[in-house]
N, C-alpha and C positions, 0 to 999 in steps of 0.2 A: 759776428756783430755783437756788441755789448750794449747795455743800457746803463746810462749814467744818471743818477739820482742825486740832486743837490737840495738839501733842506737846511733852513735857517731856524735857529732857535734863540729866543731872547729870554735871559734869566730875569727874574724879579730882582729888584735891588737887594743886595745882601745874599742872594742865592747862587752867585756865579760858580763857587766851588762845588756846590751840590750838583748843578747842571753838568758841569764838566766831568764830575765823577760818575754820574749816571751815564752819560754818553760814552766814557771810556769803558765802562762796565759792559757795554754792548758790543765791543769790538770783537771779542772771541766768539760769543754766541752768533753774531752775525756772519762771521767768516765761516762758521760751521753749517750755515744754511746752504742747501743745494743751490748752486749757481752764484753764490756771492764771491766775487773776485776780489773786492776790496771794500773797506769801511774805514774811513778817515775823518775824525772830528778835528776841526781846526778852531782855535780861538782868535777872534779879531783883536789884534794887538792895540788897535785905537779905540776899541769899544769892548772891554772884557765881558760884558753881559751878553754879547752876541757870539754865537758859535754856529759854524757851518759844517754840515756833515756831507761828505761826498761818498757816495756808494757806486760801485760798478758791478754789475750783474751780467751774466750771460743770458742771451735771449734769442728767441727765434727771429729769423729775418722777417721783415714784414712782407705780407703777401703783395704782388704787384697790383692786385685788385683792390687794395686798401687804400682809401683816400686819406691825406693828411688830416690832422685834426683842424678844426676851425678855430680861429682866434677872434676875439671881439675887438672891435676898434673903438668901442664907446667907453 
């Protein structure tokens, strides 16, 4: 079983290239982390200041006694 992490980053106006460069610089170090299967930054073509990072990690299977996280409906 793997864990998928999705993160969104929004660059300040005029800082889009700086954000993209920083996130791309994290690809190799992230892939060297134990358990990291994938690290993929994506740029939103319709909103260049928005980038989404998708990471995939190996992880232990949840215990059958573990209850799912609660979500707020408010």
